[in-house]
N, C-alpha and C positions, 0 to 999 in steps of 0.2 A: 630618216624621211623627217624634212621638218614640223612640224607639230601648226596645224589649218588655222588660222586667221580668222574670224564668225564675225560678220558686222550681223547684227538683229534691230531688228526695231522692238523699240521700245513702248511704241502709242500706233504700234498697228492690227487691227484688229477689232472687234463689237467688243470688247472686252482689255483690252489692254488700260495700262498699261500692269492690270494685278497676271494677266495671264501671257506674257511673251514674259515680264517675269521670272513670274513662277517655276514658268518651262527652261529657260537660265538658267536655276539655279538645282534642276534638277538633271541640268549637262553639265557642269562644273563640277572639274573634274571627274565626270563619267566618258566621257563621248573621247577627250584627251587633247580638246580643241581650246585653243587661245579666243574667247568670247570676249564684247563689248554692246555692250546696249544704247544704243546710241537716240536721246529721245530730249525730253522737259524733263533738265534734269535733276528740279526738289522732286517733282513726282515719281521719277525712278528708283531716284535716294533717299525717298517717301519707303517704295518695298521695300529697299533691303535693311530698310535698318531690323539689325538684332537676327539677324541668319549671319547663321557665322561663313558661310563661301565670301564673302566679298570680296575675299582678297580676288580670289577668281576669277573677278568681275569685272571690267570697269565701263566708267559709264561716262560719252564722249556729248554735250551735250547738242539739241539741237530744238530751240523754242517756236516752230512750227510745225504745223502739224497737219498735214490731208488727209481730210475725213472721207469719208467713205463715195457721200453722194456729191463729191466736187465732178467738175468737170477735167477728165484725165492731160490733157496736154495745157491746159489751163491754170491748175492747183500745179504745178509743175514750175511752172514760167513767175509767176504769181509768189510760189512760197520758196525761193534755193535753201532756206535755210531750213526745210524742214528734212522732218528725220527720213523718206527717203531718196533727196536729193544726195543728206548727209550723206547717209551708211553706203551710198552708189559711188559717190566719192572717193569717198577712204580706196574701195575698191580698183578704184578705176584709176591712182594718186599711189597703188604699188605696196598699203597699208593694209591692205587686208583682205584676204583668198577669197571670200567668196559674201554673199549677201542673206539674206533671209525676212521673209516680209507674211504681215501675214490681215497686210492693210486693203488700198486701195487696188485693184491688179489695175486696170489703164493707169491712170498716175505712173507705177509702179514700169509696166509695160516703157513709157510715154520717158519715161527718166533713165531709162536705164537704158534707151537706144541715146538718145541725148548726149550720158555719160561715157556710155563705154562704148555703143560702136555700137555694128553686126562686126557678124567675125570674113569678114574679106571672103566673094563668092556666095555669100546665104542671100539669096536676096532677102527675102521675112523670118524674121524669126518665128517659133512657135511657143505654144504651151504643148508641157508633155508630159503626161500621168499620170499613175502606173492605174491600171485595173483589174483587180482579183476573178478569175481566173474558175476553172471545176477543179479539182482534180490538184490546188492548190498554188498551180500557176501566176501564174502575174502577165498584161497587158501590156503593149509599152502606147496608148490613146497621144491620134497629137494631127494634126491640134481641136487645144478645146478649150478656146476663144478669144489665142490674140490677131487671130483673125481671118475675121466675119465675115470679104467678101477676099476668092482667090485668087488666079493664072494654078494652069497648067502644075509648067515651076516648080512653082512653089513646094505643091502639091510634094512631086515631082523630090525635091531635097529634103524634103519633115520627110519623105520616106528612109534617104541615104542619113539621115541626122537621127531618124530614128530607130536603125536597124547597130549601128555603133554605138548605142547608147549602151543595147541593151547587152551586145555586147560584152565591149571596159565591163557596165556594172552589174551587172546580172548572168554573166560566163556564157553567153546565150552560143551556139557553136551558130555559124548562119541562119540568123533569126530567119523563122519566114513574117513574111511584110505580106498582110494586107490593105488593099481598099474597099472604103464603105460602101459599100451602092446600095440597090434596092433588091437585089441578087445577086446568081450565084453567078451568074451568066453572063461573061462576054460585054452582051450587047445590052445589057439592062447597067440604063440614070441615067444619069443630065449630060453636060455635054462636057460640061468639066470635067468627072469619072472615065465614060466615054475613054478622052485626051490622054486621065493619065493613065490610061489602060494602057493603052497600047505603050505609052512610054513608057510605065514597068514592065511588062514584057519583055520589050530592048530593052534595058540594061542588065548591071553584072548580081541584082540583087537574088538572093532564094523569092520571085515573088510569087506567092499562092492563089496571087489572082483575090476577084470578088468579095470580103465575106459583109450577110447579112446582121442587120443587126439582134437580129436571133444567135448571129453565133461565134458574141463578144466575149458571156460569158459562156462556152464552149471552149477559149484556147485556142478557137485552130490558129490560130498568128501569135505572135508573138508581139508583130506592131502593129496596128490597126491608124491609116492614115485619113484624116475630111479636113473638111476649110471647117473655120475657126468658129460659126454657126450653125450645122451643124453638130461639129460635136459637142458645144455644150450646154445643149438639149440634149447630146448623150448622155450628159455626166452629169447630169443634175436634176433629170428622167433617174437615172439608178440609185440617184443623192435615194429624188423621193420615193421608190419601192424599197429599197429598203428602212427606211424610214417607219414609210407603209407594211413594210413584213413582220417588225420585229414588231412594234406596236398594239395588230391589230392579236402577235403571240401574244404580246400579256397579257393583255384581255383576256384571249381564250383558258390563258394555264389560273389566271386568280375567276375563272369563271365558277366554278363548282371545288366543293372539297378534297374531287375525286382528280380531278385539275390540277388542283395547284400540287399536291403530294408527285403526279404526276413529272410533276417542273423538273422540285427540285431533284428529281431524278437525274433528268436529264439537263439541267443547270448546269457546270461545268463544259459536256460537250456545246448545248447554248450559246458559253462565252467565248467560244472558243472560235463559232461561226460569227457572232457579234464582230470580235476586234477580228474575221477575216473581212470583209464588206464594211470596216469604220475607219470613212478617205483618212483619219486622225492616229491612221497607223502606218500609210502611207505622206507625213506630213507635209503639199501638198506636192503644186509643178515646178518643175524645173521651166524656167525659160530659155531655152537652147536654140540658137544661132546669131546672141547678142553676147557683146567679146566679154567674157567674167563669165564667174558660175553668182543662181539669183536663182534660189527657190521660191517661192510661191502663195504661200501652207490662204487655211478656207480662212472665211470672216470671223468664225466660228469659235474655232479652235480656240481650245483650251490650253493647258497649258502641256500634257501629253502628247498632242499636237504639232504644238513648239519643238518639243524637246524632238519629232522626230524627224518634224524640217532643219534642224540646224544638222542632226546623224548622219539627215539625205546629203548635205548640206558636205557635211563632213566624210560621206563619202565617194563624194560629184571629184572632188582635192584628191582627194588620194590614190581615184583611179586618176587619174588627168584627163576625165573630158573637154577640158578648155580645150585641153591643146589638139585632143583626138576632134573636136568639135575646126580646132582651125586646119588641122589635117583632111576632112569632109573639105572644108570651101573651098583648097586647091584641088585635089580631083574629082569633086561632082559636077559632072558637065550642066553645065548653064543650059545648055539646052539638048530634048533628053531625047531620046531612038527613035525616027521612024516620025518626029513632031516638027513642026514649024511651029513646036512655040520654041523663044528664048529670053533673054532679057536684054531688055535695053546695056547699049554701052559694052553687052559682052560677055558679060562678068560676072554674069548673073545677078544683079540687086535693081534694080526700079531705077 
């Protein structure tokens, strides 16, 4: 097997270039990948100066930076020499197998669509992220932010992409697919979920029906699909609740000497729980449905989160996720069973 070649956006995230470079140095020589840092050369090389692993990492200059607050499409077109665009162009030319960034999510999605394009047959890409559930189980949520408005055919295709992803990456046999709704009954939900439910019910997927928000931490499904607006709210609410929980727990532990003593006894187990619920452990979201491997990390990503994002990209390359998605694009119906829903042109694309 050839060594995966990964491009990392050194200018992406709230703590760039320090944290991306630190994450790359953690990965160098450990993950078994060829790493390229793309960004403002003088800043990146300043971070690398004095380290012993610089020979394992090369730098490609990209003098422009797309900031977090910039309009995605306008910024991509106005800054063709940005780290995001340059990195994705390397993937497009076959100089790299995957691109990783903690930068502007909207700009990364726009640049990926303009540069890499969609997998043939897939109407829209989706941001897919791993959600920790009870008893060590993992659930893939998609879409969590790529598409605020979706048609039924889009969620139908998300379900197929999520199912093969969990099967290929995590070895899930016949992944259980759920549809996020406001009730378990198939008659519950808005017009979108009602139509998608019927489409999935008639598919060959292992569809287990509707799941509610409270069911996500219980791991009742391996894949849960939703529109990107809903998914983004779910994801950020979960992050906020986790931060609140551990913040309040920390305050309680520090409240009295007895609590501190009990906290010391439980510290090891509490750290394990915190790591399971920490976004940094899962590296970021995969942009599935674009014709290339793209991993988008949290804007607050530290070096450990960057390391795990690089690991996620490596695993996606080694497990042939892109080839699997291309197969899905050829096989997934562009029109859902039992529904008049289809896609313009008859190939599943807008």
